[in-house]
One Martini backbone bead per residue (centre of mass of N, CA, C, O) as a GRO file, in nm:
protein
  447
    1MET     BB    1   0.893   0.171  -6.575
    2VAL     BB    2   0.643  -0.009  -6.595
    3HIS     BB    3   0.770  -0.258  -6.460
    4ARG     BB    4   0.832  -0.123  -6.185
    5LEU     BB    5   0.545  -0.033  -6.120
    6ARG     BB    6   0.423  -0.319  -6.113
    7GLY     BB    7   0.602  -0.426  -5.882
    8VAL     BB    8   0.510  -0.230  -5.664
    9VAL     BB    9   0.210  -0.301  -5.670
   10ARG     BB   10   0.240  -0.601  -5.602
   11ARG     BB   11   0.377  -0.566  -5.326
   12GLU     BB   12   0.149  -0.398  -5.194
   13ALA     BB   13  -0.071  -0.614  -5.232
   14ARG     BB   14   0.064  -0.837  -5.066
   15ASP     BB   15   0.077  -0.677  -4.798
   16LEU     BB   16  -0.228  -0.630  -4.769
   17MET     BB   17  -0.314  -0.940  -4.778
   18ARG     BB   18  -0.141  -1.042  -4.531
   19GLY     BB   19  -0.109  -0.850  -4.306
   20GLY     BB   20  -0.090  -0.817  -3.953
   21GLU     BB   21  -0.097  -0.758  -3.645
   22PRO     BB   22  -0.273  -0.777  -3.383
   23THR     BB   23  -0.460  -0.537  -3.198
   24ALA     BB   24  -0.518  -0.775  -2.986
   25GLU     BB   25  -0.393  -0.945  -2.701
   26LEU     BB   26  -0.506  -1.258  -2.698
   27LEU     BB   27  -0.426  -1.516  -2.495
   28ARG     BB   28  -0.184  -1.383  -2.333
   29HIS     BB   29   0.052  -1.359  -2.135
   30ILE     BB   30   0.156  -1.178  -1.852
   31GLY     BB   31   0.429  -1.088  -1.900
   32PRO     BB   32   0.712  -1.266  -1.814
   33ASP     BB   33   0.518  -1.371  -1.577
   34VAL     BB   34   0.308  -1.591  -1.438
   35PRO     BB   35   0.081  -1.580  -1.211
   36THR     BB   36   0.007  -1.723  -0.935
   37ASP     BB   37  -0.234  -1.834  -0.732
   38MET     BB   38  -0.135  -1.689  -0.476
   39GLN     BB   39  -0.101  -1.407  -0.598
   40VAL     BB   40  -0.391  -1.371  -0.699
   41LEU     BB   41  -0.544  -1.420  -0.430
   42GLU     BB   42  -0.413  -1.189  -0.271
   43VAL     BB   43  -0.515  -0.957  -0.453
   44LEU     BB   44  -0.818  -1.024  -0.462
   45ASP     BB   45  -0.867  -1.000  -0.157
   46LEU     BB   46  -0.792  -0.704  -0.134
   47CYS     BB   47  -0.997  -0.594  -0.341
   48MET     BB   48  -1.252  -0.706  -0.198
   49GLN     BB   49  -1.225  -0.546   0.062
   50VAL     BB   50  -1.234  -0.269  -0.064
   51GLY     BB   51  -1.507  -0.301  -0.212
   52GLY     BB   52  -1.682  -0.358   0.038
   53VAL     BB   53  -1.636  -0.085   0.179
   54LEU     BB   54  -1.731   0.103  -0.047
   55LEU     BB   55  -2.019  -0.015  -0.099
   56SER     BB   56  -2.129   0.003   0.205
   57THR     BB   57  -2.088   0.333   0.201
   58GLY     BB   58  -2.201   0.432  -0.110
   59GLU     BB   59  -2.039   0.379  -0.340
   60PRO     BB   60  -2.025   0.365  -0.650
   61ALA     BB   61  -1.985   0.113  -0.876
   62GLY     BB   62  -1.787   0.253  -1.071
   63GLU     BB   63  -1.577   0.348  -0.858
   64THR     BB   64  -1.523   0.073  -0.732
   65SER     BB   65  -1.425  -0.071  -0.988
   66ALA     BB   66  -1.191   0.124  -1.056
   67THR     BB   67  -1.033   0.086  -0.792
   68MET     BB   68  -0.986  -0.220  -0.816
   69MET     BB   69  -0.833  -0.210  -1.091
   70ARG     BB   70  -0.602  -0.023  -1.002
   71LEU     BB   71  -0.501  -0.205  -0.773
   72ALA     BB   72  -0.438  -0.456  -0.946
   73ALA     BB   73  -0.231  -0.317  -1.133
   74ALA     BB   74  -0.034  -0.232  -0.898
   75CYS     BB   75  -0.007  -0.561  -0.822
   76GLY     BB   76   0.016  -0.715  -1.128
   77LEU     BB   77  -0.306  -0.708  -1.248
   78PRO     BB   78  -0.428  -0.591  -1.548
   79ALA     BB   79  -0.625  -0.855  -1.615
   80VAL     BB   80  -0.936  -0.749  -1.513
   81ASP     BB   81  -1.263  -0.818  -1.378
   82VAL     BB   82  -1.560  -0.624  -1.275
   83ASP     BB   83  -1.863  -0.716  -1.095
   84ILE     BB   84  -2.161  -0.526  -1.004
   85THR     BB   85  -2.456  -0.638  -0.804
   86PHE     BB   86  -2.529  -0.437  -0.580
   87ASN     BB   87  -2.393  -0.664  -0.327
   88SER     BB   88  -2.221  -0.795  -0.564
   89ILE     BB   89  -1.881  -0.925  -0.606
   90THR     BB   90  -1.691  -0.977  -0.909
   91MET     BB   91  -1.365  -1.134  -0.977
   92CYS     BB   92  -1.128  -1.151  -1.261
   93CYS     BB   93  -0.834  -1.332  -1.366
   94HIS     BB   94  -0.627  -1.312  -1.643
   95ARG     BB   95  -0.374  -1.565  -1.799
   96GLY     BB   96  -0.445  -1.669  -2.054
   97ASN     BB   97  -0.329  -1.978  -2.227
   98VAL     BB   98  -0.138  -2.081  -1.958
   99ALA     BB   99  -0.384  -2.017  -1.754
  100ALA     BB  100  -0.620  -2.011  -1.536
  101PRO     BB  101  -0.867  -1.849  -1.425
  102VAL     BB  102  -0.960  -1.624  -1.152
  103THR     BB  103  -1.246  -1.644  -0.930
  104THR     BB  104  -1.439  -1.411  -0.726
  105MET     BB  105  -1.682  -1.377  -0.444
  106ARG     BB  106  -1.880  -1.108  -0.282
  107LEU     BB  107  -2.055  -0.972  -0.008
  108ALA     BB  108  -2.201  -0.653   0.074
  109HIS     BB  109  -2.273  -0.573   0.378
  110HIS     BB  110  -2.481  -0.384   0.559
  111ARG     BB  111  -2.360  -0.131   0.765
  112THR     BB  112  -2.233   0.080   0.956
  113THR     BB  113  -2.129   0.384   0.892
  114ASP     BB  114  -1.762   0.418   0.845
  115LEU     BB  115  -1.550   0.680   0.772
  116THR     BB  116  -1.287   0.582   0.893
  117ARG     BB  117  -1.263   0.319   0.734
  118LEU     BB  118  -1.266   0.460   0.461
  119ALA     BB  119  -1.011   0.632   0.501
  120LEU     BB  120  -0.819   0.393   0.545
  121THR     BB  121  -0.869   0.256   0.273
  122THR     BB  122  -0.777   0.491   0.094
  123ARG     BB  123  -0.488   0.502   0.207
  124ILE     BB  124  -0.400   0.217   0.129
  125VAL     BB  125  -0.441   0.246  -0.176
  126ASP     BB  126  -0.240   0.480  -0.209
  127GLU     BB  127   0.013   0.329  -0.107
  128VAL     BB  128   0.012   0.106  -0.319
  129MET     BB  129   0.016   0.291  -0.579
  130ARG     BB  130   0.301   0.425  -0.461
  131ALA     BB  131   0.487   0.187  -0.353
  132ARG     BB  132   0.468   0.186  -0.006
  133MET     BB  133   0.309  -0.099  -0.021
  134THR     BB  134   0.251  -0.413   0.024
  135VAL     BB  135   0.037  -0.663  -0.006
  136PRO     BB  136   0.058  -0.794   0.277
  137ALA     BB  137   0.040  -0.525   0.431
  138ALA     BB  138  -0.236  -0.440   0.317
  139ALA     BB  139  -0.395  -0.685   0.414
  140SER     BB  140  -0.346  -0.635   0.715
  141ALA     BB  141  -0.463  -0.347   0.725
  142MET     BB  142  -0.749  -0.423   0.626
  143ALA     BB  143  -0.818  -0.625   0.849
  144ALA     BB  144  -0.791  -0.415   1.078
  145ALA     BB  145  -1.003  -0.210   0.968
  146VAL     BB  146  -1.253  -0.403   0.957
  147ASP     BB  147  -1.218  -0.515   1.271
  148ALA     BB  148  -1.250  -0.256   1.393
  149ARG     BB  149  -1.353  -0.036   1.594
  150HIS     BB  150  -1.497   0.227   1.667
  151PRO     BB  151  -1.358   0.540   1.736
  152TYR     BB  152  -1.629   0.576   1.908
  153PRO     BB  153  -1.885   0.579   2.085
  154ARG     BB  154  -2.222   0.529   2.040
  155TRP     BB  155  -2.326   0.791   2.187
  156VAL     BB  156  -2.197   0.987   1.986
  157ALA     BB  157  -2.374   0.911   1.744
  158THR     BB  158  -2.637   0.989   1.883
  159ALA     BB  159  -2.560   1.285   1.918
  160GLY     BB  160  -2.537   1.339   1.615
  161TRP     BB  161  -2.832   1.284   1.538
  162ALA     BB  162  -2.953   1.489   1.737
  163GLY     BB  163  -2.803   1.738   1.620
  164LEU     BB  164  -2.916   1.717   1.339
  165ALA     BB  165  -3.216   1.763   1.411
  166ALA     BB  166  -3.179   2.039   1.549
  167ALA     BB  167  -3.060   2.186   1.304
  168VAL     BB  168  -3.298   2.135   1.111
  169ALA     BB  169  -3.510   2.280   1.280
  170VAL     BB  170  -3.376   2.558   1.254
  171LEU     BB  171  -3.367   2.563   0.941
  172LEU     BB  172  -3.700   2.548   0.928
  173GLY     BB  173  -3.785   2.759   1.188
  174GLY     BB  174  -3.737   2.675   1.469
  175SER     BB  175  -3.721   2.662   1.790
  176ALA     BB  176  -3.564   2.576   2.075
  177MET     BB  177  -3.780   2.372   2.159
  178ILE     BB  178  -3.786   2.213   1.895
  179ALA     BB  179  -3.488   2.135   1.891
  180MET     BB  180  -3.490   1.974   2.159
  181THR     BB  181  -3.708   1.774   2.076
  182ALA     BB  182  -3.568   1.659   1.826
  183CYS     BB  183  -3.325   1.557   1.981
  184ALA     BB  184  -3.474   1.353   2.168
  185VAL     BB  185  -3.632   1.188   1.955
  186THR     BB  186  -3.386   1.095   1.785
  187ALA     BB  187  -3.243   0.946   2.010
  188LEU     BB  188  -3.470   0.741   2.048
  189ILE     BB  189  -3.464   0.626   1.761
  190ASP     BB  190  -3.171   0.525   1.764
  191ARG     BB  191  -3.194   0.327   2.003
  192LEU     BB  192  -3.421   0.159   1.882
  193GLY     BB  193  -3.274   0.078   1.622
  194ARG     BB  194  -3.046  -0.070   1.764
  195LEU     BB  195  -3.221  -0.287   1.896
  196LEU     BB  196  -3.363  -0.397   1.638
  197ASN     BB  197  -3.098  -0.475   1.490
  198ARG     BB  198  -3.016  -0.698   1.693
  199TRP     BB  199  -3.293  -0.864   1.618
  200GLY     BB  200  -3.321  -0.853   1.289
  201VAL     BB  201  -3.465  -0.624   1.166
  202ALA     BB  202  -3.590  -0.490   0.905
  203PRO     BB  203  -3.550  -0.192   0.743
  204PHE     BB  204  -3.846  -0.125   0.700
  205PHE     BB  205  -3.921  -0.139   1.013
  206LEU     BB  206  -3.723   0.075   1.099
  207GLN     BB  207  -3.854   0.310   0.949
  208LEU     BB  208  -4.137   0.279   1.064
  209ALA     BB  209  -4.056   0.314   1.363
  210GLY     BB  210  -3.924   0.591   1.340
  211ALA     BB  211  -4.172   0.747   1.228
  212LEU     BB  212  -4.369   0.667   1.456
  213VAL     BB  213  -4.211   0.791   1.692
  214ALA     BB  214  -4.197   1.082   1.588
  215THR     BB  215  -4.508   1.122   1.584
  216THR     BB  216  -4.606   1.024   1.865
  217ALA     BB  217  -4.422   1.200   2.039
  218THR     BB  218  -4.530   1.469   1.936
  219LEU     BB  219  -4.823   1.422   2.014
  220ALA     BB  220  -4.775   1.385   2.319
  221LEU     BB  221  -4.645   1.662   2.372
  222PHE     BB  222  -4.878   1.831   2.261
  223ALA     BB  223  -5.103   1.716   2.449
  224ALA     BB  224  -4.934   1.795   2.723
  225GLY     BB  225  -4.811   2.105   2.658
  226ALA     BB  226  -4.497   2.115   2.570
  227LEU     BB  227  -4.624   2.218   2.282
  228PRO     BB  228  -4.712   2.481   2.162
  229SER     BB  229  -4.886   2.595   1.888
  230GLY     BB  230  -4.655   2.821   1.803
  231THR     BB  231  -4.399   2.594   1.760
  232GLN     BB  232  -4.416   2.387   1.536
  233PRO     BB  233  -4.426   2.052   1.580
  234SER     BB  234  -4.384   1.936   1.283
  235LEU     BB  235  -4.068   1.982   1.279
  236VAL     BB  236  -3.993   1.728   1.431
  237ILE     BB  237  -4.074   1.530   1.210
  238ALA     BB  238  -3.902   1.652   0.980
  239ALA     BB  239  -3.629   1.602   1.122
  240GLY     BB  240  -3.661   1.294   1.144
  241ILE     BB  241  -3.689   1.240   0.841
  242THR     BB  242  -3.413   1.352   0.760
  243ALA     BB  243  -3.249   1.143   0.921
  244LEU     BB  244  -3.374   0.895   0.765
  245LEU     BB  245  -3.293   0.994   0.470
  246SER     BB  246  -2.973   0.987   0.500
  247GLY     BB  247  -2.960   0.657   0.439
  248LEU     BB  248  -3.013   0.714   0.144
  249SER     BB  249  -2.887   0.616  -0.195
  250VAL     BB  250  -2.947   0.837  -0.429
  251VAL     BB  251  -2.679   0.919  -0.556
  252GLY     BB  252  -2.570   0.634  -0.623
  253THR     BB  253  -2.802   0.557  -0.812
  254VAL     BB  254  -2.759   0.773  -1.031
  255GLN     BB  255  -2.461   0.707  -1.089
  256ASP     BB  256  -2.511   0.419  -1.184
  257ALA     BB  257  -2.695   0.493  -1.425
  258ILE     BB  258  -2.491   0.676  -1.573
  259SER     BB  259  -2.249   0.445  -1.579
  260GLY     BB  260  -2.426   0.156  -1.650
  261PHE     BB  261  -2.554   0.033  -1.368
  262TYR     BB  262  -2.864  -0.079  -1.389
  263VAL     BB  263  -2.906  -0.307  -1.185
  264THR     BB  264  -2.802  -0.157  -0.938
  265ALA     BB  265  -2.992   0.085  -0.963
  266ALA     BB  266  -3.255  -0.081  -0.940
  267GLY     BB  267  -3.196  -0.198  -0.659
  268ARG     BB  268  -3.167   0.075  -0.511
  269ALA     BB  269  -3.444   0.187  -0.589
  270ALA     BB  270  -3.605  -0.032  -0.443
  271GLU     BB  271  -3.492   0.029  -0.165
  272ILE     BB  272  -3.587   0.323  -0.147
  273ALA     BB  273  -3.887   0.267  -0.185
  274LEU     BB  274  -3.923   0.085   0.064
  275LEU     BB  275  -3.819   0.285   0.283
  276SER     BB  276  -4.019   0.511   0.211
  277ALA     BB  277  -4.269   0.340   0.277
  278GLY     BB  278  -4.201   0.321   0.576
  279LEU     BB  279  -4.228   0.619   0.634
  280LEU     BB  280  -4.515   0.655   0.539
  281ALA     BB  281  -4.650   0.450   0.731
  282GLY     BB  282  -4.555   0.575   1.002
  283VAL     BB  283  -4.679   0.859   0.972
  284ILE     BB  284  -4.975   0.778   0.911
  285LEU     BB  285  -5.027   0.620   1.168
  286GLY     BB  286  -4.973   0.856   1.361
  287LEU     BB  287  -5.185   1.055   1.241
  288LYS     BB  288  -5.432   0.870   1.278
  289LEU     BB  289  -5.412   0.862   1.582
  290GLY     BB  290  -5.449   1.166   1.620
  291LEU     BB  291  -5.732   1.187   1.488
  292VAL     BB  292  -5.874   0.999   1.691
  293LEU     BB  293  -5.767   1.202   1.940
  294ASP     BB  294  -5.784   1.501   1.834
  295ILE     BB  295  -5.488   1.538   1.693
  296ASN     BB  296  -5.342   1.814   1.516
  297LEU     BB  297  -5.067   1.838   1.264
  298ASP     BB  298  -4.986   2.086   1.096
  299PRO     BB  299  -4.806   2.181   0.846
  300SER     BB  300  -4.552   2.368   0.791
  301GLU     BB  301  -4.431   2.627   0.649
  302PRO     BB  302  -4.202   2.707   0.442
  303VAL     BB  303  -3.895   2.857   0.474
  304GLY     BB  304  -3.774   3.124   0.345
  305ALA     BB  305  -3.551   3.321   0.229
  306ASP     BB  306  -3.362   3.541   0.455
  307VAL     BB  307  -3.157   3.786   0.549
  308ALA     BB  308  -3.187   3.769   0.861
  309ARG     BB  309  -3.156   3.429   0.849
  310PHE     BB  310  -2.907   3.343   0.687
  311GLY     BB  311  -2.684   3.292   0.898
  312LEU     BB  312  -2.842   3.086   1.072
  313SER     BB  313  -2.901   2.882   0.847
  314ALA     BB  314  -2.610   2.824   0.764
  315ALA     BB  315  -2.520   2.724   1.042
  316ALA     BB  316  -2.727   2.491   1.059
  317ALA     BB  317  -2.634   2.343   0.806
  318ALA     BB  318  -2.341   2.297   0.893
  319THR     BB  319  -2.411   2.141   1.153
  320SER     BB  320  -2.562   1.905   1.020
  321ALA     BB  321  -2.318   1.799   0.860
  322ALA     BB  322  -2.130   1.750   1.105
  323MET     BB  323  -2.323   1.557   1.257
  324PHE     BB  324  -2.327   1.338   1.043
  325ALA     BB  325  -2.027   1.275   1.049
  326LEU     BB  326  -2.030   1.191   1.347
  327ALA     BB  327  -2.250   0.961   1.316
  328SER     BB  328  -2.042   0.822   1.084
  329TYR     BB  329  -1.745   0.809   1.199
  330ALA     BB  330  -1.572   1.042   1.151
  331PRO     BB  331  -1.308   1.212   1.152
  332LEU     BB  332  -1.251   1.486   1.340
  333ARG     BB  333  -1.075   1.644   1.118
  334SER     BB  334  -1.336   1.640   0.905
  335LEU     BB  335  -1.558   1.834   1.015
  336PRO     BB  336  -1.487   2.107   0.877
  337ALA     BB  337  -1.549   2.011   0.590
  338ALA     BB  338  -1.848   1.949   0.640
  339PHE     BB  339  -1.928   2.226   0.742
  340ALA     BB  340  -1.848   2.389   0.483
  341THR     BB  341  -2.021   2.233   0.277
  342GLY     BB  342  -2.303   2.270   0.402
  343GLY     BB  343  -2.299   2.583   0.412
  344THR     BB  344  -2.247   2.635   0.108
  345ALA     BB  345  -2.487   2.485  -0.010
  346TRP     BB  346  -2.709   2.651   0.133
  347ALA     BB  347  -2.619   2.931   0.036
  348CYS     BB  348  -2.682   2.876  -0.258
  349TYR     BB  349  -2.979   2.810  -0.219
  350GLY     BB  350  -3.062   3.077  -0.077
  351ALA     BB  351  -2.968   3.274  -0.301
  352ILE     BB  352  -3.149   3.167  -0.529
  353THR     BB  353  -3.430   3.202  -0.377
  354LEU     BB  354  -3.386   3.515  -0.313
  355PHE     BB  355  -3.279   3.631  -0.624
  356THR     BB  356  -3.482   3.431  -0.759
  357ASP     BB  357  -3.743   3.236  -0.947
  358LEU     BB  358  -3.654   2.972  -0.868
  359GLY     BB  359  -3.705   2.677  -0.763
  360SER     BB  360  -3.631   2.418  -0.552
  361VAL     BB  361  -3.518   2.225  -0.763
  362ALA     BB  362  -3.305   2.408  -0.901
  363ALA     BB  363  -3.161   2.496  -0.640
  364THR     BB  364  -3.076   2.213  -0.553
  365GLY     BB  365  -2.909   2.140  -0.804
  366ALA     BB  366  -2.703   2.373  -0.777
  367ALA     BB  367  -2.602   2.304  -0.491
  368ALA     BB  368  -2.517   2.011  -0.560
  369THR     BB  369  -2.293   2.090  -0.760
  370VAL     BB  370  -2.104   2.198  -0.545
  371VAL     BB  371  -2.065   1.930  -0.401
  372GLY     BB  372  -1.954   1.781  -0.650
  373LEU     BB  373  -1.704   1.957  -0.693
  374ALA     BB  374  -1.575   1.891  -0.421
  375THR     BB  375  -1.563   1.588  -0.473
  376GLY     BB  376  -1.392   1.588  -0.736
  377VAL     BB  377  -1.145   1.733  -0.621
  378SER     BB  378  -1.085   1.520  -0.393
  379ARG     BB  379  -1.008   1.283  -0.598
  380ARG     BB  380  -0.719   1.385  -0.685
  381GLY     BB  381  -0.626   1.283  -0.441
  382ALA     BB  382  -0.665   1.051  -0.198
  383GLY     BB  383  -0.988   1.064  -0.106
  384ALA     BB  384  -1.068   1.065   0.211
  385LEU     BB  385  -1.313   1.305   0.180
  386THR     BB  386  -1.528   1.235  -0.029
  387GLN     BB  387  -1.773   1.101   0.132
  388ILE     BB  388  -1.794   1.321   0.344
  389ILE     BB  389  -1.871   1.551   0.153
  390LEU     BB  390  -2.109   1.421   0.014
  391LEU     BB  391  -2.295   1.327   0.256
  392SER     BB  392  -2.292   1.604   0.414
  393GLY     BB  393  -2.373   1.825   0.194
  394ILE     BB  394  -2.685   1.709   0.150
  395ILE     BB  395  -2.845   1.741   0.415
  396PRO     BB  396  -2.977   2.039   0.392
  397LEU     BB  397  -3.137   1.937   0.107
  398LEU     BB  398  -3.339   1.765   0.222
  399PRO     BB  399  -3.699   1.673   0.190
  400GLY     BB  400  -3.851   1.658   0.477
  401LEU     BB  401  -4.094   1.861   0.475
  402THR     BB  402  -4.219   1.778   0.206
  403ALA     BB  403  -4.277   1.487   0.284
  404TYR     BB  404  -4.463   1.548   0.526
  405ARG     BB  405  -4.679   1.697   0.372
  406GLY     BB  406  -4.761   1.456   0.198
  407PHE     BB  407  -4.835   1.265   0.429
  408TYR     BB  408  -5.056   1.442   0.552
  409GLN     BB  409  -5.243   1.455   0.305
  410LEU     BB  410  -5.294   1.149   0.298
  411ALA     BB  411  -5.409   1.122   0.590
  412THR     BB  412  -5.646   1.353   0.503
  413HIS     BB  413  -5.746   1.268   0.201
  414ASP     BB  414  -5.537   1.442   0.011
  415VAL     BB  415  -5.434   1.289  -0.255
  416VAL     BB  416  -5.356   1.483  -0.477
  417HIS     BB  417  -5.169   1.675  -0.312
  418GLY     BB  418  -4.993   1.449  -0.197
  419LEU     BB  419  -4.873   1.346  -0.464
  420VAL     BB  420  -4.751   1.614  -0.553
  421THR     BB  421  -4.563   1.651  -0.308
  422ILE     BB  422  -4.405   1.383  -0.340
  423ILE     BB  423  -4.303   1.449  -0.624
  424LEU     BB  424  -4.144   1.695  -0.532
  425ALA     BB  425  -3.954   1.540  -0.343
  426LEU     BB  426  -3.844   1.359  -0.566
  427ALA     BB  427  -3.731   1.588  -0.744
  428ILE     BB  428  -3.530   1.689  -0.535
  429GLY     BB  429  -3.370   1.428  -0.513
  430LEU     BB  430  -3.287   1.412  -0.816
  431ALA     BB  431  -3.147   1.687  -0.826
  432LEU     BB  432  -2.940   1.618  -0.616
  433ALA     BB  433  -2.808   1.379  -0.765
  434ALA     BB  434  -2.748   1.518  -1.042
  435GLY     BB  435  -2.571   1.747  -0.932
  436VAL     BB  436  -2.349   1.571  -0.808
  437ALA     BB  437  -2.271   1.419  -1.066
  438LEU     BB  438  -2.193   1.669  -1.233
  439GLY     BB  439  -1.982   1.792  -1.037
  440ASP     BB  440  -1.799   1.543  -1.024
  441PHE     BB  441  -1.724   1.537  -1.324
  442VAL     BB  442  -1.606   1.822  -1.344
  443GLY     BB  443  -1.398   1.805  -1.108
  444ARG     BB  444  -1.227   1.570  -1.243
  445ARG     BB  445  -1.187   1.702  -1.543
  446GLY     BB  446  -1.097   1.960  -1.455
  447ALA     BB  447  -0.791   2.116  -1.483
   0.00000   0.00000   0.00000
């Protein structure tokens, strides 16, 4: 018995010392056949086109990277790496120790946000992953989607921006005259920005010019008597600032930081800071001009939630979200989803501020969580409405009036209160981004 026991122990010891198979299959070729250079390049080109559209539309780097890797795996390339640094996308396909890896890089240039192009891209990715479309067919469809013209004329997008400003003016408590003025001024800003963009003007100066036009146009109308003193003309500037703030990717920046893309998040944060500085410079220059000419536009007091105005404010918020979707070339059938999301988000914000003692920062974060939940739930399906819901839903919550109040205080040399107000606007923006990120995570993981 002792002899047998010693033999068993020796055999077990030899097995333990010999070891087993490696836990990770490194440098082994993929599948039964190694993909050729032509096959790899075809798949990588498709993935890079998809990633470029997603990244230029404001999709977080983490979600863009995950989508590209899922698409590559569905096309027969499971061993790929994707690296995104701000607007640079690098993708590498590993083929083990039997063939050299293939690496490609592309820059995602920022262009006009076209949510129809984004919806088409999402649909193509879904078709490929369901094995309903081949790689060559998907590549042809992506090329057609990227090179296609916008789904409707440019003046429709201008009308969308103008309608957004008018709805925001009503949401902030402005009269019909203020709403019409905000509509006209924002349309002027959009057309001017379009012209300057054709000339290759940098985004910083585009923001500065837009804020300067919004301020000086309001000052001119107020001085000419077109805007009586009781109509709160400063709401025109606040509505214009809200429209200009809508182009900043605050939500994507926070989501990049949370998901570990710190370099990309830092680059986007620097871009946001620079563009916000352009807004600050434009508004202060306009207000300084007004002070020289003895024209003073005191910032309006923020309108609190009120039961009598609750329905009107919710409708204005929903309209502003739908108008932003229209201005961003979203498919017309998606406008009801944007309308419902924007109205629901502001209704949550209004209810919290009306029935609780929580401040605007906490109320904005809670309302943004609702938008994030809707976004996360939409990702479970084809995801064609994901960015439409996300970008449109946060429009009524942007701190346009708070930012203008801070700019005005700085222009009138009230530096301490101005910095405090701008920090409050920044806190609202961060709460907005954090709430969307939290709701998106819960919506995707829940149920």
